C-alpha positions in Angstrom: 6.0 -13.1 -11.0 2.2 -13.0 -9.9 -0.6 -13.3 -12.1 -4.2 -13.2 -11.5 -6.8 -13.8 -14.0 -10.6 -13.3 -13.7 -10.1 -14.4 -10.3 -13.6 -14.8 -8.4 -14.4 -15.8 -4.8 -18.2 -15.7 -3.7 -19.5 -16.8 -0.3 -22.9 -17.7 -0.7 -24.6 -14.7 -2.4 -21.6 -12.4 -1.5 -19.2 -11.8 -4.0 -16.0 -10.7 -2.3 -13.6 -10.7 -5.5 -15.3 -10.2 -8.9 -13.5 -11.2 -12.1 -10.1 -9.7 -10.8 -7.1 -9.7 -13.1 -3.7 -8.1 -12.8 0.3 -8.7 -12.8 2.6 -8.1 -10.1 6.1 -8.1 -11.6 9.4 -8.6 -10.4 12.1 -6.0 -9.9 9.7 -3.4 -8.3 7.2 -2.8 -4.8 3.5 -3.1 -6.2 1.1 -2.0 -3.3 -2.2 -3.3 -3.1 -5.0 -0.9 -1.9 -8.7 -0.9 -1.5 -11.0 0.0 1.2 -11.8 -2.1 4.2 -13.8 -5.2 2.7 -12.4 -4.5 -0.7 -11.3 -7.9 -0.7 -7.6 -7.6 -0.6 -7.0 -10.3 2.0 -9.0 -12.5 0.1 -7.2 -12.0 -3.0 -4.1 -12.9 -1.0 -5.3 -16.3 0.3 -6.1 -17.5 -3.2 -2.9 -16.4 -4.3 -1.3 -18.4 -1.9 -3.9 -21.4 -2.4 -5.3 -20.8 1.4 -8.9 -20.1 -0.3 -10.0 -21.9 -3.2 -11.4 -19.4 -5.9 -14.7 -19.7 -7.2 -13.6 -19.0 -10.7 -10.4 -17.9 -12.4 -6.8 -18.2 -11.5 -3.8 -17.4 -9.7 -0.3 -18.2 -10.5 3.2 -17.6 -9.0 5.9 -18.1 -11.7 3.3 -19.5 -14.0 1.8 -22.2 -11.7 -0.3 -22.1 -8.8 1.5 -22.0 -5.5 0.2 -25.3 -4.5 2.2 -27.1 -7.2 5.6 -25.4 -6.0 7.4 -28.1 -3.6 8.7 -26.4 -0.6 6.8 -23.4 -0.6 8.9 -21.1 1.5 11.5 -21.3 -1.3 9.1 -19.9 -3.9 6.7 -17.5 -1.9 7.2 -16.0 1.3 4.5 -14.1 2.9 3.1 -12.4 5.9 -0.4 -12.5 6.4 -1.4 -12.2 9.9 1.6 -11.9 12.5 -0.7 -13.4 15.5 -1.1 -16.6 13.7 2.1 -18.1 15.6 2.4 -20.5 18.4 2.7 -18.3 21.6 4.3 -20.8 23.4 7.5 -21.7 20.9 10.5 -19.3 20.9 11.4 -17.4 17.8 14.1 -20.0 17.0 12.1 -22.9 17.2 9.3 -21.3 15.3 11.6 -20.6 12.2 13.7 -24.1 12.8 10.5 -26.1 12.3 9.6 -24.2 9.1 13.1 -24.7 7.7 13.1 -28.4 8.5 9.7 -28.8 6.7 10.9 -26.9 3.7 14.4 -28.3 3.0 16.0 -24.8 4.0 19.6 -24.9 6.1 19.2 -24.4 9.9 21.9 -21.4 9.4 18.6 -19.5 7.6 17.1 -19.2 11.4 19.9 -17.2 12.9 20.4 -15.3 9.6 17.1 -14.1 9.2 16.6 -13.3 13.1 19.7 -11.2 13.0 18.2 -9.4 9.6 15.0 -8.5 11.2 16.7 -7.4 14.5 15.3 -10.2 16.8 18.7 -12.2 17.4 18.9 -11.2 21.0 15.1 -12.5 21.4 15.7 -16.0 19.7 15.0 -18.1 22.4 12.3 -15.8 24.3 8.5 -17.2 23.9 6.6 -15.5 21.0 3.5 -15.2 23.3 5.7 -12.3 25.2 6.6 -10.5 22.0 4.5 -6.9 21.4 3.1 -6.6 17.8 6.1 -5.0 16.7 8.0 -7.7 17.2 5.9 -10.5 15.7 5.9 -8.4 12.6 9.5 -8.7 12.5 8.8 -12.3 13.0 6.8 -12.7 10.0 8.8 -11.0 8.1 11.8 -13.5 8.9 9.6 -16.3 7.9 9.1 -14.9 4.8 12.8 -14.3 4.2 13.4 -17.8 5.5 13.8 -19.5 2.3 15.5 -16.7 0.4 12.0 -16.7 -2.2 12.1 -14.7 -5.2 8.2 -13.6 -4.7 7.5 -12.0 -1.2 4.0 -11.0 -0.1 3.0 -8.7 2.8 -0.5 -7.8 4.4 -0.3 -4.4 6.6 3.5 -5.6 7.8 4.0 -2.1 9.8 1.0 -2.2 12.2 2.5 -2.0 15.6 6.2 -0.7 14.2 7.7 2.2 15.7 9.0 4.7 13.5 12.6 3.0 13.3 10.9 -0.5 12.5 8.9 1.4 9.7 12.0 3.0 8.4 13.6 -0.5 8.4 10.8 -2.1 6.4 10.8 0.5 3.6 14.3 -0.1 2.9 14.0 -3.5 3.1 11.3 -3.4 0.7 13.1 -1.4 -1.7 16.0 -3.7 -1.4 14.3 -6.8 -1.7 12.9 -5.1 -5.3 16.0 -3.9 -6.4 17.6 -7.7 -6.1 15.1 -8.6 -8.5 12.5 -10.2 -6.4 8.6 -9.6 -6.6 7.0 -7.7 -3.7 3.7 -7.3 -3.5 2.7 -5.1 -0.2 -1.1 -4.8 1.0 -1.4 -1.3 3.4 -4.0 1.1 4.6 -0.9 3.8 4.9 -0.9 6.0 2.1 2.3 7.9 3.3 4.1 4.4 3.4 3.0 3.7 -0.5 4.0 6.8 -1.7 7.4 6.5 -0.1 7.9 2.6 -0.8 6.0 1.6 -3.6 7.1 1.8 -7.6 3.5 0.5 -9.0 -0.4 0.1 -7.6 -2.7 -2.4 -7.8 -6.0 -0.7 -6.6 -9.5 -2.5 -6.0 -13.1 -2.0 -4.7 -15.6 -4.2 -3.8 -13.4 -7.2 -5.3 -13.0 -5.2 -8.5 -10.2 -3.7 -10.3 -9.8 0.2 -10.1 -6.4 0.6 -11.3 -3.2 -0.8 -12.0 -0.6 1.5 -12.7 2.4 3.4 -11.4 2.0 5.8 -8.0 2.6 8.7 -9.7 0.1 8.0 -12.8 -2.7 6.9 -10.1 -2.2 10.1 -8.1 -2.3 12.5 -10.9 -5.6 10.8 -12.5 -7.2 11.0 -9.4 -6.7 14.6 -8.4 -6.7 17.9 -10.2 -4.0 20.2 -9.6 -4.4 23.4 -7.8 -2.1 26.4 -6.9 -2.5 28.0 -3.6 -2.7 31.5 -3.2 -2.1 33.6 -0.1 -3.0 37.7 -0.2 -4.3 40.3 1.8 -6.7 40.9 -0.8 -8.4 37.2 -1.2 -11.9 38.8 -2.0 -10.4 41.2 -4.9 -8.3 38.3 -6.3 -11.1 35.7 -6.1 -13.2 38.2 -8.3 -10.5 38.6 -11.1 -9.6 34.7 -11.4 -13.4 33.8 -11.6 -13.6 35.9 -14.2 -10.8 34.5 -16.0 -12.3 31.2 -15.7 -10.7 29.8 -12.8 -12.5 27.7 -9.8 -12.1 29.2 -6.2 -11.9 27.0 -3.1 -11.6 29.2 0.3 -9.1 27.2 3.2 -8.1 28.4 6.4 -9.8 31.0 8.7 -10.0 34.4 8.5 -6.8 36.5 8.8 -5.0 33.0 7.6 -7.3 32.6 4.5 -5.8 31.1 1.4 -7.3 30.3 -2.2 -6.9 26.9 -3.8 -7.4 27.4 -7.5 -7.7 25.4 -10.4 -8.4 26.2 -13.9 -5.7 28.4 -14.6 -1.8 27.9 -14.2 0.2 29.6 -11.4 2.1 32.0 -13.8 -1.3 33.4 -15.1 -2.6 33.9 -11.7 0.9 35.8 -11.1 0.0 38.0 -14.1 -3.7 38.8 -13.2 -2.5 39.5 -9.6 0.2 42.1 -11.2 -2.2 43.6 -13.6 -4.7 44.2 -11.0 -2.3 45.5 -8.5 -3.0 42.8 -6.1 -0.4 41.9 -3.6 0.5 37.9 -3.2 2.4 36.6 -0.4 2.4 32.7 -1.6 1.9 31.6 -5.2 2.4 27.6 -5.0 1.5 24.5 -7.1 -0.2 21.9 -5.2 0.9 18.7 -6.7 -1.2 15.4 -6.9 -1.9 13.4 -3.8 -2.0 9.9 -3.4 -4.3 10.0 -0.4 -6.8 12.1 -2.0 -7.0 10.4 -5.3 -7.6 7.0 -3.5 -10.5 8.6 -1.6 -11.7 10.4 -4.7 -11.7 7.2 -6.8 -12.8 4.7 -4.5 -15.6 6.8 -2.7 -17.9 4.4 -4.7 -16.2 1.4 -3.4 -16.5 2.3 0.3 -18.7 -0.6 2.1 -18.1 1.0 5.9 -18.6 4.8 6.2 -18.4 6.2 9.6 -21.1 8.5 10.3 -22.8 8.3 7.4 -26.7 7.3 7.5 -27.4 4.0 5.8 
């Protein structure tokens, strides 16, 4: 388990992480979300003892990570797949880490096989693609068979097969009772992989809850209606208290309706002899919720006036 309590990190007059508190529990995949510059990587580095907090604490299974002897047996982490010696082979890189952490040498071959790099074991890492380096980073995290695993953007550079493999791997690790903490900007992957979310903005906590609850809290459900009588239906629904947004182009226009349920919309259309070609409830979207709830915390906005 990872516990963060009132964690703060300041660089001069800039506060990167601001009194941040959350818990990452075993047996589930917890996603870590936030806009660029939100403080995610700084938080991960403080959990691992790579950066010292200004105030507050971060513990792994009850104690700071630096107090764990032979750290790879307790926490496996991938923060930057490029931070490896390009002149070494994958096997040599892992063998050195295994020896320094008291891990049996056989684990090198086992994890290389698990991440799909067995045939590249003796190749120099400098010739690896980004996707291969990501796989090597995951192998490094798995080397000590640790109960806690942390990954920062692990699928960058992965092909579709690699993305599916990583998704299945993380869910299997969580099902084994491990703590899996995953940072990513890809909302689709969070929806497919994570059970819980920790969302931060400008270094402060925005939410710590399930993926479903976060998506539902941040967006309003709406009903999408397609009809050749869009103007007439819009007038009827507006009179009944609904809010209408038009989507699509002329000839393929749809109405996005909030404020009325689908069955009431259908009944009003029937009463007013309005033809409906589509009546669909649009479920909550994690991406829409994220954009809405972090809007005030986004530091870098492309194309926006300063």
